[in-house]
C-alpha positions as CSV (number, residue, x, y, z in Angstrom):
1,M,12.1,-11.1,15.3
2,P,12.2,-8.0,17.5
3,N,11.0,-8.5,21.1
4,L,10.8,-6.7,24.4
5,A,14.0,-8.0,26.0
6,Y,15.7,-4.6,25.9
7,E,12.7,-2.8,27.2
8,K,12.3,-5.3,30.1
9,K,16.0,-5.2,30.9
10,H,15.7,-1.4,31.5
11,G,12.7,-1.6,33.7
12,R,9.6,-1.6,31.5
13,D,7.8,-4.1,33.7
14,E,8.6,-2.0,36.8
15,G,6.9,1.1,35.3
16,K,10.0,2.8,33.7
17,I,9.3,4.7,30.6
18,I,11.4,3.3,27.7
19,C,11.4,4.7,24.2
20,G,12.8,3.2,21.0
21,V,14.4,5.5,18.5
22,D,15.3,5.0,14.8
23,E,16.0,7.2,11.8
24,V,15.4,6.9,8.1
25,G,16.8,8.6,5.1
26,R,20.5,8.9,5.6
27,G,21.3,7.5,2.1
28,P,19.0,9.4,-0.3
29,L,20.2,12.3,-2.5
30,A,17.1,14.3,-1.7
31,G,14.8,15.1,1.2
32,P,15.2,15.5,4.9
33,V,16.4,12.8,7.3
34,M,13.7,11.7,9.6
35,A,13.5,10.0,13.0
36,A,10.8,8.6,15.2
37,A,10.7,7.9,19.0
38,V,8.1,5.5,20.3
39,I,6.8,4.4,23.7
40,L,4.9,1.1,23.4
41,P,1.6,0.6,25.1
42,E,1.4,-1.8,28.1
43,K,0.2,-4.4,25.7
44,L,0.2,-4.7,21.9
45,P,-2.5,-6.9,20.2
46,A,-0.9,-10.2,19.2
47,D,-2.0,-9.9,15.6
48,I,-0.2,-6.6,15.3
49,K,2.9,-7.6,17.3
50,R,3.7,-10.6,15.2
51,E,3.8,-8.4,12.0
52,I,6.4,-6.0,13.4
53,R,9.9,-6.2,12.2
54,D,12.7,-4.1,10.8
55,S,11.0,-1.8,8.3
56,K,13.6,-2.6,5.7
57,K,12.5,-6.2,5.7
58,M,8.8,-5.3,5.1
59,T,7.0,-4.5,1.9
60,H,5.5,-1.0,1.3
61,K,2.0,-2.5,1.9
62,Q,3.0,-4.2,5.1
63,R,4.4,-1.0,6.5
64,E,1.3,1.0,5.4
65,D,-1.1,-1.5,6.9
66,L,0.6,-1.2,10.3
67,F,1.1,2.5,10.4
68,D,-2.4,3.5,11.5
69,P,-2.8,0.8,14.2
70,L,0.7,1.6,15.6
71,T,0.3,5.3,15.7
72,Q,-3.1,4.9,17.4
73,L,-1.7,2.4,20.0
74,C,1.7,4.0,20.8
75,R,2.9,7.3,22.1
76,Y,5.2,8.6,19.4
77,S,7.0,11.6,18.0
78,I,8.4,12.3,14.6
79,A,11.1,14.8,13.8
80,E,13.4,15.7,11.0
81,A,16.6,17.5,10.1
82,S,16.3,19.6,6.9
83,V,18.4,19.5,3.7
84,E,20.1,22.7,4.9
85,E,21.0,21.1,8.3
86,I,22.4,18.0,6.5
87,L,24.6,20.4,4.5
88,H,25.8,22.3,7.5
89,L,26.2,19.4,10.0
90,N,26.8,16.4,7.7
91,I,24.4,13.5,7.4
92,L,25.5,11.7,10.6
93,W,25.0,14.7,12.9
94,A,21.8,15.7,11.1
95,S,20.6,12.2,11.9
96,M,21.6,12.7,15.5
97,L,19.7,16.0,15.6
98,A,16.5,14.4,14.2
99,M,16.6,11.7,16.8
100,Q,17.2,14.2,19.6
101,R,14.2,16.2,18.4
102,A,12.1,13.1,18.2
103,V,12.8,12.1,21.8
104,S,12.2,15.7,23.0
105,G,8.9,15.6,21.1
106,L,7.5,12.9,23.3
107,R,7.2,15.5,26.1
108,V,7.5,13.0,28.9
109,T,10.3,12.0,31.2
110,I,12.1,9.1,29.6
111,H,14.0,6.7,31.8
112,T,16.0,5.0,29.0
113,A,16.1,5.6,25.2
114,L,17.0,2.7,23.1
115,I,18.8,3.9,20.0
116,D,19.3,2.0,16.7
117,G,22.9,1.9,15.6
118,N,26.3,2.5,17.3
119,R,26.0,6.2,18.2
120,I,23.9,8.0,20.8
121,P,22.5,11.5,20.2
122,K,22.8,14.1,22.9
123,L,19.8,13.5,25.1
124,E,18.5,14.5,28.5
125,C,17.9,10.9,29.5
126,P,20.1,7.8,29.7
127,A,20.4,6.0,26.4
128,I,22.0,2.9,24.9
129,A,22.9,2.2,21.3
130,I,21.9,-1.2,19.9
131,I,23.5,-2.3,16.6
132,S,20.7,-3.7,14.3
133,G,18.3,-2.6,17.0
134,D,15.4,-2.4,14.5
135,D,15.9,-6.2,14.1
136,K,16.1,-6.9,17.8
137,C,14.1,-4.4,19.8
138,L,10.4,-4.0,19.5
139,S,10.1,-0.3,20.2
140,I,12.9,0.5,17.8
141,A,11.3,-1.7,15.1
142,V,8.0,0.3,15.6
143,A,10.0,3.5,15.3
144,S,11.6,2.3,12.1
145,I,8.1,1.6,10.6
146,I,6.6,5.0,11.6
147,A,9.6,6.9,10.4
148,K,9.8,5.1,7.1
149,V,6.1,5.5,6.3
150,T,6.2,9.1,7.2
151,R,9.2,9.9,5.1
152,D,7.9,7.9,2.1
153,R,4.6,9.8,2.2
154,L,6.5,13.1,2.4
155,M,8.6,12.2,-0.7
156,K,5.5,11.2,-2.6
157,K,4.1,14.7,-1.8
158,L,7.3,16.3,-3.0
159,A,7.2,14.2,-6.1
160,L,4.0,16.0,-7.1
161,E,5.8,19.3,-6.9
162,H,8.9,18.0,-8.7
163,P,7.9,15.3,-11.1
164,G,10.3,13.2,-13.1
165,Y,12.8,12.2,-10.4
166,G,10.7,9.1,-9.3
167,W,10.6,10.2,-5.6
168,E,7.1,8.6,-5.3
169,H,8.8,5.2,-5.5
170,N,12.5,5.7,-4.9
171,A,12.1,8.1,-1.9
172,G,15.0,10.2,-3.1
173,Y,17.6,7.4,-3.3
174,G,20.1,7.5,-6.1
175,T,18.4,5.1,-8.5
176,A,19.2,5.1,-12.2
177,E,16.0,6.9,-12.8
178,H,16.8,9.6,-10.3
179,L,20.4,10.1,-11.6
180,A,19.1,10.3,-15.2
181,A,16.5,12.9,-14.1
182,L,19.2,15.0,-12.4
183,Q,21.1,15.2,-15.7
184,Q,18.0,16.2,-17.6
185,L,16.0,18.3,-15.1
186,G,18.7,19.6,-12.8
187,I,18.9,20.1,-9.1
188,T,15.9,21.1,-6.8
189,K,16.0,22.8,-3.4
190,W,15.4,19.3,-1.9
191,H,18.6,17.8,-3.2
192,R,21.5,17.4,-0.8
193,D,24.3,19.6,-2.1
194,S,27.0,17.8,-0.1
195,F,26.2,14.4,-1.6
196,A,28.6,13.4,-4.4
197,P,26.3,13.2,-7.4
198,I,24.8,16.6,-6.6
199,A,28.2,18.2,-5.8
200,Q,29.6,16.9,-9.1
201,L,26.7,18.4,-11.1
202,Q,27.2,21.7,-9.4
203,A,30.9,21.7,-10.1
204,R,30.3,21.6,-13.8
């Protein structure tokens, strides 16, 4: 279960401002990549804290149930990198850009940013990378939930504009349903041209 060990190690209890950062949406064939940066409140209610974990280990309902309480209690920022930026930068550097924008969006001096993964985006504050950070670090886990719910909601909205691809439940990932729809319906402006299934269709 994620805890506050990393935040405390970097001075949370001494008044240092620590944020956790995570991204979501590197793997899908469609939609932007999104990131959230989160500063936890001084104290989280115990009933909420014990429900927090890596968003990938939670059900859709569990994430949705926590979203409003977490966004009310925490200082947070959400940012994205567009489909066009994914094409021009590649998905890794687009993810870094989304995280950079999320941290900047907090509009406060950060003493340390805790980043999920093994790479650090270019930031104006010190940062450390934590592999599987969303499973270890509480602020990163909260960021993972906020980013995931926000992106899932966006893909549901886009599914209304582009029905048939199943984005309302596959969030743009390359499921069998999504791949079949690409063959039948073609490519939308939200599809990532540089990803193999899309590039292969365009090459025909």
